[in-house]
C-alpha positions in Angstrom: 24.7 10.8 88.8 22.4 13.7 88.5 25.1 15.6 86.6 25.4 12.7 84.2 21.7 12.6 83.6 21.7 16.3 82.7 24.5 15.7 80.2 23.0 12.7 78.7 19.6 11.3 79.6 20.6 8.0 78.0 23.2 7.1 80.6 22.5 3.5 81.5 20.2 2.8 84.4 22.8 0.5 86.0 24.9 3.6 86.7 23.6 3.9 90.3 26.3 5.6 92.2 29.6 7.3 91.3 31.4 5.9 94.3 30.5 2.4 95.0 28.0 1.0 92.6 29.0 -1.1 89.5 28.8 1.3 86.5 28.4 -1.5 83.9 31.4 -0.2 82.0 35.1 -0.3 82.6 36.3 3.1 84.0 38.3 4.0 80.9 35.6 3.1 78.5 33.0 5.1 80.5 35.2 8.2 80.4 35.7 8.0 76.6 32.0 7.5 76.1 31.2 10.5 78.3 33.6 12.7 76.3 32.0 11.6 73.0 28.6 12.5 74.3 29.8 15.9 75.4 31.3 16.6 72.0 28.1 15.6 70.3 26.1 18.0 72.4 28.5 20.8 71.6 28.2 20.1 67.9 24.4 20.1 68.1 24.5 23.3 70.0 26.6 24.9 67.3 24.3 23.7 64.5 21.1 24.6 66.1 18.8 27.0 64.2 19.0 30.5 65.5 16.1 32.0 67.3 13.9 34.7 65.6 15.7 37.4 67.5 19.1 36.0 66.3 17.8 36.0 62.7 16.7 39.6 62.9 20.0 40.6 64.3 21.8 38.6 61.6 19.9 40.2 58.7 20.3 43.7 60.2 24.0 43.2 60.1 23.9 42.6 56.3 24.3 45.4 53.8 21.5 46.4 51.5 23.4 45.1 48.4 23.8 41.7 50.0 20.1 41.5 51.0 19.0 42.4 47.4 21.3 39.7 46.0 19.9 37.1 48.5 16.4 38.1 47.5 17.1 37.8 43.8 18.7 34.4 44.3 15.7 33.2 46.3 13.3 34.5 43.6 15.3 32.7 40.9 15.3 29.4 42.8 11.5 29.8 43.5 10.8 30.5 39.8 12.9 27.6 38.7 11.2 25.2 41.1 7.7 26.2 40.0 8.6 26.5 36.3 11.2 23.8 35.8 10.5 21.6 32.7 8.5 18.5 33.4 8.6 15.4 31.4 5.4 14.3 29.5 3.8 11.3 31.1 3.2 8.7 28.4 -0.3 7.1 28.3 1.2 3.5 28.5 4.3 1.6 29.3 6.6 2.6 26.4 8.3 -0.8 26.6 5.0 -2.5 25.8 3.0 -0.4 23.3 1.0 -3.2 21.8 -0.1 -6.7 22.8 -1.1 -9.9 21.0 -4.8 -10.5 20.5 -5.9 -13.9 21.7 -6.7 -16.6 19.0 -5.9 -14.1 16.2 -3.0 -15.7 14.5 -0.5 -13.3 15.8 -2.4 -10.0 15.4 -1.5 -7.2 17.7 -3.6 -4.3 19.1 -2.9 -1.0 21.0 -2.6 -1.2 24.8 -4.3 2.2 24.9 -8.1 2.0 25.1 -11.0 1.2 27.3 -11.1 -2.5 26.5 -10.5 -5.2 23.9 -13.1 -3.8 21.5 -11.9 -1.8 18.6 -12.7 1.9 18.7 -15.5 3.0 16.3 -16.1 6.5 17.6 -14.8 8.9 20.3 -18.0 11.0 20.8 -21.5 9.6 20.8 -22.7 12.8 19.0 -20.1 12.6 16.2 -20.5 9.3 14.3 -20.6 10.7 10.8 -18.7 13.5 9.1 -21.9 15.6 9.1 -22.2 15.2 12.8 -18.5 16.0 13.3 -18.9 19.4 11.8 -22.2 20.0 13.6 -20.4 19.3 16.9 -17.8 21.9 16.1 -20.5 24.4 15.2 -22.2 23.7 18.6 -19.1 24.0 20.8 -17.4 26.9 18.9 -20.1 29.4 19.7 -20.2 30.3 16.0 -16.4 31.0 16.2 -14.1 31.3 13.2 -13.9 28.2 11.0 -12.3 28.6 7.6 -9.6 31.2 6.8 -8.1 32.6 3.6 -5.9 35.5 2.7 -4.8 37.6 -0.2 -1.1 38.4 -0.8 0.4 40.5 2.0 -3.0 40.7 3.8 -4.2 39.2 7.1 -6.4 36.1 7.2 -10.1 36.6 6.7 -12.5 34.1 8.4 -15.8 32.4 7.7 -17.6 31.5 10.9 -18.9 28.0 11.6 -22.5 29.2 11.0 -21.6 30.8 7.7 -20.0 27.6 6.5 -22.9 25.5 7.6 -25.4 27.8 6.0 -23.5 28.0 2.7 -23.2 24.2 2.7 -27.0 23.9 3.0 -27.6 26.4 0.3 -25.1 24.7 -2.1 -26.5 21.3 -1.3 -30.1 22.5 -1.9 -28.9 24.2 -5.1 -27.4 20.9 -6.3 -30.7 19.1 -5.6 -32.4 21.8 -7.7 -30.0 20.9 -10.5 -31.1 17.2 -10.6 -28.8 15.8 -8.0 -30.3 13.2 -5.6 -29.9 13.2 -1.8 -28.5 9.7 -1.6 -25.2 7.7 -1.6 -25.5 6.9 -5.3 -25.0 10.5 -6.1 -21.3 11.2 -6.7 -20.0 14.8 -6.8 -16.6 15.6 -8.2 -14.4 18.3 -6.7 -11.5 19.5 -8.9 -9.9 22.3 -6.9 -6.9 23.3 -4.8 -7.3 23.7 -1.1 -9.6 26.5 -0.3 -12.7 27.2 1.9 -15.1 26.3 -1.0 -13.6 22.8 -1.1 -14.8 22.2 2.5 -18.1 23.9 1.9 -18.7 21.6 -1.1 -17.7 18.6 0.9 -20.1 19.5 3.7 -22.8 20.2 1.2 -22.5 16.6 0.0 -22.6 15.2 3.6 -25.6 17.4 4.5 -27.6 15.6 1.8 -26.0 12.1 2.0 -24.1 12.6 -1.3 -20.6 11.2 -2.0 -17.5 13.3 -2.6 -15.0 12.2 -5.4 -11.8 14.4 -5.3 -9.9 15.0 -8.5 -6.5 16.5 -8.7 -3.9 17.6 -11.2 -1.3 14.9 -10.8 -3.8 12.3 -11.9 -3.4 13.5 -15.5 -6.2 14.1 -18.0 -6.6 10.4 -18.8 -7.1 9.5 -15.2 -9.6 12.3 -14.7 -11.6 11.1 -17.6 -11.5 7.5 -16.3 -12.7 8.6 -12.8 -15.6 10.6 -14.2 -16.8 7.7 -16.3 -16.2 5.0 -13.6 -18.0 7.0 -10.9 -20.8 8.2 -13.2 -20.1 11.7 -12.2 -22.6 14.2 -13.7 -21.6 17.2 -11.6 -18.1 18.6 -11.0 -17.2 21.6 -9.0 -13.9 23.3 -10.0 -11.9 26.3 -8.9 -10.6 27.7 -12.1 -11.9 28.2 -15.7 -8.8 26.3 -17.0 -10.0 23.1 -15.3 -13.5 23.6 -16.7 -11.9 23.7 -20.1 -10.1 20.4 -19.6 -13.4 18.8 -18.6 -15.2 20.3 -21.6 -12.5 18.9 -23.9 -13.4 15.3 -22.7 -17.1 16.0 -23.3 -16.4 17.4 -26.8 -14.5 14.3 -27.6 -17.4 12.2 -26.3 -15.2 10.6 -23.7 -17.4 11.7 -20.7 -20.9 11.9 -22.0 -22.4 11.7 -18.5 -21.0 15.0 -17.4 -23.8 17.6 -17.4 -23.0 20.3 -14.9 -19.7 22.2 -14.1 -19.8 24.7 -11.2 -17.0 27.2 -10.9 -15.7 28.8 -7.7 -14.0 31.7 -9.5 -15.4 34.1 -12.1 -15.4 33.1 -15.7 -16.1 34.6 -19.1 -19.4 34.2 -21.0 -17.6 32.4 -23.8 -17.0 29.4 -21.4 -20.8 29.1 -20.8 -21.4 29.2 -24.5 -18.8 26.5 -25.1 -20.5 24.3 -22.5 -23.9 24.9 -24.0 -22.6 23.7 -27.4 -21.7 20.3 -26.0 -24.7 20.0 -23.6 -22.9 21.0 -20.3 -24.4 23.7 -18.1 -21.8 26.1 -16.7 -22.8 27.8 -13.4 -21.0 29.9 -10.8 -20.9 28.5 -7.3 -22.6 31.7 -6.0 -25.5 31.2 -8.4 -26.1 27.7 -7.2 -26.0 28.8 -3.6 -28.4 31.6 -4.3 -30.7 29.0 -6.0 -30.5 26.8 -3.0 -31.2 29.6 -0.6 -34.4 30.4 -2.5 -35.3 26.7 -2.7 -34.1 25.3 0.6 -34.3 21.6 1.2 -34.3 19.9 4.7 -31.0 18.2 5.3 -30.8 14.4 4.7 -28.0 13.4 7.1 -26.1 10.2 6.4 -25.6 7.1 8.5 -22.2 5.8 9.7 -22.4 2.9 7.3 -23.1 5.2 4.3 -20.4 6.0 1.7 -18.8 9.4 2.3 -15.9 9.6 -0.2 -14.3 7.7 -3.0 -10.6 8.5 -3.0 -8.8 7.4 -6.2 -5.1 6.5 -5.8 -2.6 7.5 -8.4 0.8 6.5 -9.6 0.5 2.7 -9.8 0.2 0.7 -13.0 -3.1 0.6 -14.8 -6.1 2.8 -14.1 -6.6 4.6 -10.7 -8.4 2.6 -8.0 -11.3 4.2 -6.2 -11.2 3.4 -2.5 -14.7 3.5 -1.0 -14.7 5.0 2.5 -17.7 5.3 4.7 -18.5 8.0 7.3 -17.7 5.3 9.9 -14.3 4.6 8.4 -13.2 8.2 8.7 -14.7 8.7 12.2 -13.0 5.5 13.5 -9.6 6.6 12.1 -9.5 10.0 13.7 -11.0 8.6 16.9 -8.0 6.3 17.2 -5.8 9.3 16.9 -7.8 11.1 19.6 -7.6 8.1 22.0 -3.8 7.8 21.7 -3.2 11.5 22.3 -6.0 12.3 24.7 -3.9 12.5 27.9 -1.0 14.5 26.4 -2.0 16.9 23.6 -5.8 16.9 23.1 -7.3 19.2 20.4 -8.6 22.5 21.6 -11.0 25.2 20.3 -8.2 27.6 20.0 -6.2 25.2 17.7 -5.3 26.5 14.2 -4.3 24.2 11.3 -2.5 25.3 8.2 -4.0 23.5 5.2 -1.6 23.0 2.2 -1.4 19.3 1.7 -3.9 18.1 -1.0 -7.4 17.7 0.3 -7.8 14.9 -2.2 -5.5 12.8 0.1 -7.0 11.3 3.2 -4.1 12.2 5.5 -5.1 15.9 5.2 -8.8 15.1 5.4 -8.5 13.2 8.7 -6.4 15.8 10.4 -8.8 18.5 9.4 -11.7 16.5 10.7 -10.1 16.4 14.1 -9.9 20.2 14.1 -13.6 20.7 13.0 -14.8 18.3 15.6 -13.4 20.5 18.4 -14.4 23.8 17.0 -10.9 24.8 15.9 -9.9 26.8 12.8 -8.4 25.9 9.5 -6.4 28.4 7.5 -5.6 27.8 3.8 -2.4 28.7 2.1 -2.5 31.0 -0.8 -1.9 28.2 -3.3 1.8 28.8 -3.8 4.1 26.5 -1.7 6.9 29.1 -2.0 4.7 31.4 0.1 3.9 28.8 2.8 6.3 30.3 5.4 4.7 33.8 4.8 1.3 32.2 5.3 2.3 30.5 8.5 3.7 33.7 10.0 0.4 35.4 9.3 -1.7 32.4 10.5 0.4 31.2 13.5 -0.9 27.6 13.4 -0.7 25.3 16.3 -1.1 22.1 14.2 1.1 21.4 11.2 0.5 18.3 9.1 3.5 17.8 6.9 5.1 15.3 4.5 8.7 14.1 5.0 9.9 16.0 1.9 9.1 19.3 3.5 10.8 18.3 6.7 13.9 17.3 4.7 13.9 20.8 3.1 13.7 22.5 6.5 16.6 20.4 7.7 18.7 21.1 4.7 18.0 24.8 4.8 18.9 25.0 8.5 22.2 23.3 8.0 23.0 25.3 4.8 22.9 28.4 6.9 25.5 27.0 9.2 28.1 27.9 6.6 31.3 27.6 8.8 32.6 24.7 10.7 32.2 26.7 14.0 28.5 27.5 13.3 27.8 23.9 12.3 29.5 22.6 15.5 27.5 25.0 17.7 24.3 24.0 15.9 25.0 20.3 16.4 26.0 20.9 20.0 22.8 22.8 20.8 20.7 20.1 19.0 22.3 17.3 21.0 21.5 19.2 24.3 17.9 19.6 23.2 17.7 16.0 22.0 18.8 14.8 25.4 15.9 16.7 26.9 13.5 15.2 24.3 14.7 11.7 25.1 13.9 12.3 28.7 10.4 13.3 27.8 10.8 17.1 28.0 9.4 19.1 25.1 9.8 22.8 25.2 10.7 25.9 23.2 12.0 28.2 26.0 15.4 26.8 26.8 18.7 28.7 26.4 19.3 26.7 23.2 16.0 27.8 21.8 16.8 31.5 22.5 20.2 31.2 21.0 19.8 28.9 18.0 16.2 27.7 17.3 14.0 30.7 17.9 14.1 31.9 14.3 13.3 28.4 13.0 10.2 28.3 15.3 9.2 31.8 14.3 9.3 30.8 10.6 6.4 28.4 11.4 4.4 31.1 13.1 5.9 30.6 16.6 2.8 28.7 18.0 3.1 25.2 16.6 2.5 22.6 19.3 2.0 19.5 17.2 3.5 18.3 13.9 2.1 15.2 12.3 4.0 13.6 9.4 2.9 10.8 7.1 2.4 9.7 3.5 6.1 8.5 3.3 8.7 7.3 5.8 10.6 10.1 7.6 14.4 10.1 8.0 15.3 9.3 11.6 18.1 11.8 11.5 15.8 14.6 10.3 13.0 13.7 12.6 15.3 13.6 15.6 16.8 16.9 14.9 13.5 18.7 14.2 11.9 17.3 17.4 14.6 19.1 19.2 14.8 22.3 17.1 11.1 23.0 16.7 10.3 22.5 20.4 7.0 20.8 19.8 5.6 17.3 19.7 6.3 15.6 16.4 4.3 12.4 15.6 4.8 10.0 12.7 2.0 7.8 11.3 1.8 5.0 8.8 -1.1 3.9 6.7 -2.7 4.1 3.3 -5.9 5.3 1.7 -7.4 1.8 2.1 -7.4 2.1 5.9 -8.6 5.7 5.6 -5.2 7.3 6.4 -3.4 5.8 9.4 -3.2 2.4 11.1 -0.2 3.1 13.3 0.8 6.2 15.2 3.6 7.3 17.5 2.8 6.9 21.2 3.2 10.2 23.1 6.4 10.2 25.0 8.1 7.8 22.6 10.4 10.2 20.7 12.7 7.5 19.3 12.9 7.3 15.5 13.2 4.4 13.0 9.6 3.1 13.5 6.1 4.2 12.8 4.5 3.6 16.2 2.0 1.1 17.5 -1.4 0.1 16.1 -4.2 2.6 16.5 -7.0 1.6 18.9 -9.3 1.4 15.9 -7.5 -1.5 14.2 -5.5 -4.7 14.6 -2.3 -5.4 12.7 -0.8 -8.7 11.8 2.1 -9.9 9.7 1.9 -12.7 7.2 4.6 -14.7 5.6 6.1 -13.6 2.3 7.9 -16.7 1.1 9.2 -15.3 -2.2 11.0 -12.5 -0.3 12.1 -14.7 2.6 10.1 -12.8 5.3 8.7 -15.0 8.0 6.3 -14.2 10.9 8.4 -16.6 13.1 11.1 -13.9 12.9 8.6 -11.1 13.5 8.6 -10.1 9.9 6.0 -10.2 7.1 3.5 -8.3 5.0 1.5 -5.8 7.0 -2.2 -6.6 7.2 -4.9 -4.3 8.8 -8.4 -5.1 10.1 -10.8 -2.8 11.8 -13.6 -0.2 11.4 -11.2 2.1 9.5 -10.6 -0.4 6.7 -12.3 0.5 3.4 -15.2 -1.3 1.7 -13.4 -2.1 -1.5 -12.5 -0.4 -4.9 -15.4 1.1 -6.8 -16.6 -1.2 -9.6 -13.3 -3.2 -9.3 -14.0 -6.6 -7.6 -10.8 -8.2 -8.9 -8.5 -5.7 -7.3 -10.7 -5.5 -4.2 -10.2 -9.3 -3.8 -6.4 -8.8 -4.1 -6.5 -6.2 -1.3 -9.1 -7.6 1.1 -9.1 -11.3 2.0 -12.2 -13.3 3.1 -11.6 -12.4 6.8 -11.6 -8.7 6.2 -7.8 -8.2 6.4 -6.4 -5.5 4.2 -3.1 -6.6 2.6 -1.0 -3.5 2.4 1.9 -4.8 0.2 4.4 -3.3 2.7 6.8 -5.5 4.7 7.0 -4.8 8.4 8.8 -5.9 11.5 7.7 -5.9 15.1 10.2 -4.2 17.4 10.6 -5.3 21.1 8.5 -2.4 22.4 5.5 -3.5 20.3 6.1 -0.8 17.6 6.2 -1.4 13.8 9.1 -0.8 11.5 8.6 -0.7 7.7 11.5 -2.6 6.1 10.5 -3.4 2.5 7.8 -3.4 -0.1 6.2 -6.7 -1.3 5.6 -5.4 -4.8 8.2 -3.2 -6.4 6.1 -0.1 -6.1 7.2 2.6 -3.7 6.7 6.2 -2.7 9.0 9.2 -3.2 9.4 11.6 -0.3 6.5 13.8 -1.5 4.2 10.7 -1.3 3.8 9.9 -5.1 3.8 6.3 -6.0 6.4 4.9 -8.4 6.1 1.7 -10.5 9.8 1.3 -11.5 9.3 -1.7 -13.8 6.8 0.3 -16.0 9.4 3.2 -16.3 12.2 0.8 -17.1 10.1 -0.8 -19.9 9.8 2.7 -21.4 13.4 3.6 -21.1 14.8 0.4 -22.7 13.1 1.5 -25.9 15.9 4.1 -26.1 18.2 2.9 -28.9 21.5 2.7 -27.0 20.0 1.2 -23.8 20.1 -2.5 -23.3 19.3 -2.8 -19.6 17.9 -0.4 -17.1 17.5 -0.2 -13.3 15.4 2.7 -11.9 16.0 3.4 -8.3 13.9 5.5 -5.9 14.0 6.1 -2.2 11.1 7.2 0.1 13.6 9.7 1.7 14.4 11.2 -1.7 12.3 13.4 -4.0 13.4 12.0 -7.4 14.5 8.9 -9.3 18.0 7.9 -10.5 19.0 5.1 -12.9 21.6 2.6 -13.8 22.0 2.2 -17.6 23.7 -0.7 -19.4 24.3 0.3 -23.0 24.0 -2.1 -26.0 27.7 -2.6 -27.0 26.7 -3.2 -30.6 24.5 -0.2 -31.0 26.1 2.5 -28.8 29.3 3.2 -30.8 27.4 4.1 -34.0 24.7 6.0 -32.0 27.5 8.0 -30.4 29.3 8.6 -33.7 26.2 10.2 -35.1 26.5 12.7 -32.3 30.1 13.4 -33.0 31.4 11.3 -30.1 34.2 8.8 -30.8 35.9 6.1 -28.6 35.9 2.5 -27.6 33.0 1.0 -25.8 34.8 1.4 -22.4 35.6 5.0 -23.2 32.1 5.8 -24.3 30.7 4.4 -21.0 32.6 7.1 -19.1 31.9 10.0 -21.6 29.9 12.7 -19.9 28.5 14.1 -23.1 27.2 10.7 -24.2 25.7 10.1 -20.8 23.8 13.4 -21.1 22.6 12.5 -24.6 21.3 9.1 -23.4 19.5 10.7 -20.5 17.9 13.3 -22.8 16.7 10.5 -25.1 15.2 8.5 -22.2 13.4 11.6 -20.9 12.0 12.2 -24.4 10.6 8.7 -24.5 9.2 9.2 -21.1 7.3 12.3 -22.1 6.0 10.6 -25.2 4.7 7.8 -23.1 3.0 10.1 -20.6 5.3 9.8 -17.7 4.8 12.5 -15.0 7.9 14.6 -14.1 8.3 12.8 -10.8 8.4 9.5 -12.8 11.4 10.6 -14.9 15.0 9.9 -13.7 17.0 13.0 -13.0 20.5 11.4 -13.3 22.0 8.1 -14.6 25.2 6.1 -14.2 26.5 4.2 -17.2 27.6 0.6 -16.3 29.5 -1.3 -18.9 28.8 -4.9 -17.8 25.4 -6.6 -18.5 23.2 -7.7 -15.6 23.2 -11.5 -15.6 22.3 -14.7 -13.7 26.0 -15.3 -13.3 26.7 -12.0 -11.5 23.6 -12.4 -9.3 21.7 -9.5 -10.7 19.1 -11.5 -12.6 16.8 -14.4 -11.6 16.9 -17.6 -13.7 13.9 -16.3 -15.5 15.9 -13.1 -16.3 14.0 -10.8 -14.0 15.9 -8.1 -12.2 16.8 -8.9 -8.6 16.0 -5.4 -7.3 17.4 -5.7 -3.7 20.7 -7.1 -5.1 20.9 -4.3 -7.7 20.2 -1.7 -5.1 23.1 -3.1 -2.9 25.5 -3.7 -5.9 25.1 -0.1 -7.1 24.8 1.5 -3.6 27.9 3.7 -4.1 26.9 4.9 -7.6 23.4 5.7 -6.4 24.7 7.7 -3.5 26.9 9.7 -5.9 24.0 10.3 -8.2 21.9 11.8 -5.4 24.8 13.9 -4.1 25.5 15.3 -7.5 21.9 16.1 -8.3 21.0 17.7 -5.0 
């Protein structure tokens, strides 16, 4: 019995005596059990960890080469364990990114936030754009703020204190030149992105004046209209050529209120004389700053409810509309962005932004405001988009705001370099491996695929980009998915418009799926409303997108009629875009209520206006202009007049039947040239002109489903009917 206990302490207590006591088991079973126990003990003995002495003896028996190899393997395993890629933790449940607001008629809000109240500001000491910059000045320790460079030279930097001082000097100088420190004083800025743009803007905010950006694509007629509508007496321009354009309006007595033009760059004395002849004072920006330094005025900071900027939108029918945005509007909008990203990729003082998107657009303004608020740096491109890559290599930005058109170019350039089937296969294979990581939440730029395939792409952007934000137009899911993998950084997509400051939805960190524009920002609610005429119903989760919150504008300057069209009595902004709620609470843009859309570069297109110009071409009977927010230009479908076209063609030496003429390439070219001529005469911008056309021999009609009973074009049906031809036009014209 004692022997059994030594072998196995768990031998049953009823085993009393090996000779005469009941063992509790049949003899055969007991023996088998005993053997199993013995085998188990032997196995355990064989598997036991060696004593320290045994380990020492074991390692002494190994060769030096083996020991080195084992050490290297252990080091690799330890490095991998401590440096293995970790997935980003999203700030909310990605299956529920928005929730319905009670008693709101179906409105939804972000699930990210500190409560049901809409976010108005992120920092208590930064509720106006003036305070935003002062906060950056305070925390930067007078660090670098605005950067610029000359060709093939490194960036030069103005410090936060230099910028603040120059803004006060310029603002004081403006007051010495009859400007008033109040929100009724509008100051025009007509310049490309550069440090002086920001200094001028900050000068206005320092003395509660209002900024009115002007830009080239508005056209001279629109610039004249804005100066008159906003009662602008002072415009600050970058180049003498723009000053001459403004003087021409004054000389024609079209802008009699313009009294002062300030130039950032040197100019000839003749320009000053020309201004004097028509009653306009021409001054250099440096002279106005010097005047302000000699006659310094105490700052007159604005309130959150004060007007900060009037941003005129272009490209629609009629005159531009001036969206009035307060300091509170802008602060609320970028605060929403901060709240969404705060746990994943928060702005830092060492962040650097590359500025090349027009400062006249609110998308660029909001992103820059985020950087200034945290003491970061903004470096400006040289002014030539062809040198952007060179600028980025010199600057090494960490934040890269971009429009889809540029992303498309990057995508096309990358794949154009994969000029063999093997290279393309390898590129796609590497992208799929990286995309699998992205979908699992891992964002990095140090994988084997980055080293082999994507390192040069990342280096072309400076090698330090950690965040890309795209907006202004929808991005292609294919392009976005590929670049999220290839660039090795977080890529976010937003949706909005000037009337809600910039954005009203934004990608939730961790949600790297494409085909939607994210969830509502914490600063606004979003609801959909029925659009009966287009058969969109909220009962199906579809409808016109409406936005309400502290980032929504106050209306259009001196335009109550169009303000009433955009803002309803309950404060909802009607965007004119058609959206659809997806199961995760994200929003997808599916259509446009009015037939006005954006091209890939963000320019608005009014196709019906363009069509009305083109049908004035003698051989053109009907016209359909098509554009796509993923494309950079327009194409068209032309139906010729069968009675006119033969004789029109004959005058150009082209013979044939009507059917033959419709397929004649020379005639198609002649018709396109005539249309473009009419477009130029009518003042169309280059982006409003079609770049290619298809000649269709059959008329659009009610019978073939392409016209309504009132003979209006059924645009969705036309788009679908000519889908193949449109795709061919884009492929030929690329």
